[in-house]
C-alpha positions as CSV (number, residue, x, y, z in Angstrom):
1,M,-35.6,-24.7,13.0
2,E,-36.7,-25.7,9.5
3,R,-37.0,-22.0,8.6
4,R,-33.4,-21.4,9.7
5,Y,-32.1,-24.3,7.5
6,H,-34.1,-23.0,4.6
7,N,-32.5,-19.5,5.1
8,I,-29.0,-21.0,5.3
9,L,-29.8,-22.9,2.1
10,I,-30.9,-19.6,0.5
11,F,-27.6,-18.0,1.7
12,L,-25.5,-20.8,0.2
13,V,-27.3,-20.8,-3.2
14,I,-27.0,-17.0,-3.5
15,S,-23.3,-17.1,-2.4
16,I,-22.4,-19.9,-4.9
17,S,-24.4,-18.4,-7.7
18,V,-22.8,-15.0,-7.2
19,L,-19.3,-16.6,-7.1
20,L,-19.9,-18.5,-10.3
21,L,-21.4,-15.5,-12.1
22,C,-18.6,-13.2,-11.1
23,Q,-16.0,-15.8,-12.1
24,A,-17.6,-16.4,-15.4
25,I,-17.7,-12.7,-16.2
26,G,-14.1,-12.3,-15.0
27,L,-13.0,-15.2,-17.2
28,W,-14.8,-13.6,-20.2
29,V,-13.0,-10.3,-19.5
30,N,-9.6,-12.1,-19.1
31,N,-10.0,-14.0,-22.4
32,T,-11.7,-11.2,-24.5
33,I,-10.1,-7.8,-23.4
34,P,-6.3,-7.6,-23.4
35,Q,-5.0,-6.3,-20.1
36,N,-4.6,-2.5,-19.9
37,T,-6.9,-2.0,-22.9
38,T,-10.4,-0.6,-23.1
39,L,-13.6,-1.7,-24.8
40,E,-15.9,1.4,-25.1
41,L,-19.5,0.4,-24.7
42,S,-20.8,3.9,-24.5
43,R,-19.6,7.4,-23.7
44,F,-20.2,6.6,-20.0
45,V,-19.4,2.9,-19.7
46,H,-16.1,1.3,-20.7
47,F,-14.7,-2.1,-19.9
48,T,-11.1,-1.5,-19.1
49,H,-9.2,-4.6,-18.1
50,L,-7.0,-3.8,-15.2
51,R,-5.4,-5.9,-12.5
52,N,-5.6,-4.9,-8.8
53,F,-2.7,-6.3,-6.8
54,G,-3.8,-4.4,-3.7
55,G,-6.9,-3.8,-1.8
56,V,-10.0,-1.7,-2.1
57,F,-9.6,1.3,-4.5
58,G,-6.2,-0.1,-5.4
59,L,-4.7,0.7,-2.0
60,A,-1.5,-1.0,-0.9
61,Q,-0.5,-2.4,-4.3
62,G,1.5,-5.6,-3.9
63,S,-0.3,-6.5,-0.6
64,G,-3.1,-8.5,-2.3
65,W,-2.2,-11.5,-0.2
66,L,-2.9,-9.6,3.0
67,F,-6.3,-8.4,1.7
68,G,-7.0,-12.0,0.6
69,L,-6.3,-13.3,4.2
70,I,-8.4,-10.6,5.8
71,S,-11.2,-11.3,3.3
72,I,-11.1,-15.1,4.1
73,G,-11.3,-14.3,7.8
74,L,-14.3,-11.9,7.3
75,L,-16.2,-14.3,5.1
76,L,-15.7,-17.2,7.6
77,C,-16.9,-14.9,10.4
78,V,-20.0,-13.8,8.4
79,T,-20.8,-17.4,7.5
80,A,-20.4,-18.5,11.2
81,Y,-22.6,-15.6,12.3
82,L,-25.3,-16.7,10.0
83,I,-25.1,-20.4,11.0
84,I,-24.9,-19.8,14.8
85,N,-27.3,-16.9,15.2
86,P,-30.8,-18.2,15.7
87,I,-32.8,-14.9,15.3
88,L,-31.9,-13.5,11.9
89,E,-34.4,-12.4,9.3
90,R,-34.4,-13.8,5.7
91,H,-33.2,-10.6,4.2
92,E,-30.0,-10.9,6.2
93,Y,-29.3,-14.3,4.7
94,V,-30.1,-13.0,1.2
95,C,-27.9,-9.8,1.6
96,F,-25.0,-11.7,3.2
97,G,-25.2,-14.2,0.3
98,F,-24.4,-11.4,-2.1
99,V,-21.6,-10.1,0.1
100,V,-20.0,-13.5,0.7
101,G,-20.4,-14.6,-3.0
102,G,-18.7,-11.3,-4.2
103,G,-16.0,-11.5,-1.6
104,A,-15.3,-15.2,-2.4
105,S,-15.0,-14.2,-6.1
106,N,-12.4,-11.6,-5.4
107,I,-10.5,-14.2,-3.2
108,A,-10.8,-16.7,-6.1
109,D,-9.3,-14.1,-8.5
110,R,-6.4,-13.6,-6.2
111,L,-5.8,-17.4,-6.0
112,I,-6.3,-18.0,-9.7
113,Y,-4.7,-14.9,-11.3
114,G,-2.6,-13.4,-8.4
115,S,-4.7,-10.3,-8.6
116,V,-8.3,-9.1,-8.9
117,I,-9.7,-8.6,-12.4
118,D,-11.3,-5.1,-12.5
119,F,-13.0,-3.9,-15.7
120,I,-16.1,-1.7,-15.1
121,D,-15.0,1.8,-15.9
122,I,-17.6,4.5,-15.5
123,Q,-16.8,7.7,-17.2
124,Q,-17.9,11.3,-16.8
125,I,-18.2,11.3,-13.0
126,P,-16.3,14.2,-11.4
127,L,-13.5,13.0,-9.1
128,W,-14.1,9.4,-9.9
129,N,-11.5,7.3,-11.7
130,Y,-12.0,3.9,-10.2
131,V,-12.3,0.7,-12.1
132,F,-14.2,-2.2,-10.3
133,N,-15.7,-5.6,-11.1
134,T,-18.9,-7.6,-10.8
135,A,-18.0,-9.0,-7.4
136,D,-17.7,-5.4,-6.0
137,V,-21.2,-4.7,-7.4
138,M,-22.5,-7.8,-5.7
139,I,-20.9,-6.8,-2.4
140,H,-22.7,-3.4,-2.6
141,I,-26.0,-5.1,-3.6
142,G,-25.7,-6.9,-0.3
143,I,-24.4,-4.2,2.0
144,W,-26.6,-1.3,1.1
145,P,-29.9,-2.9,1.8
146,L,-28.5,-4.3,5.1
147,L,-27.5,-0.8,6.1
148,I,-30.7,0.9,5.0
149,I,-32.9,-1.7,6.7
150,S,-30.8,-1.6,9.8
151,F,-31.3,2.2,10.1
152,V,-35.0,2.0,9.3
153,L,-35.5,-0.8,11.9
154,N,-33.4,0.9,14.5
155,K,-35.3,4.2,14.0
156,T,-38.6,2.4,14.2
157,A,-37.5,0.5,17.4
158,S,-36.2,3.6,19.0
159,S,-39.4,5.6,18.3
160,Q,-41.4,2.8,19.9
161,Y,-39.3,3.2,23.0
162,T,-39.7,6.9,23.1
163,D,-43.5,6.6,22.6
164,G,-43.7,4.7,25.8
165,N,-44.5,1.3,24.3
């Protein structure tokens, strides 16, 4: 039981740290780079201050409130899952900490600014013209290891069953 509380504490510390980091960077972008302008860091990386009033990849512009509500519901469900489920591994708490912190930052942007502050603009990638933010990066930092570990563990577990163990 003590291990579980320790894992929940790890989840909370990561979530809050990610939220604060993403909000600090967003505040810097908002105060430093005028909206709809670009700061060229290199040929490949630009900081382009845009506002997303919609959802992922800029879908459904003007419906940010709906994506905010859905996000709040999802983050509450993930948090409840972590608190209620007694048999989770530490990596799940860590990864979900990044996901919840990043998601909470995008929600905070919607509440504070009425839109999400996007600014990371990667150039020279064919068929890619999306601008995203630190919170989106944090969400990916959490999701991808969860998916990869899940596939590896499922493959290992299924091979044990097929080996007759």
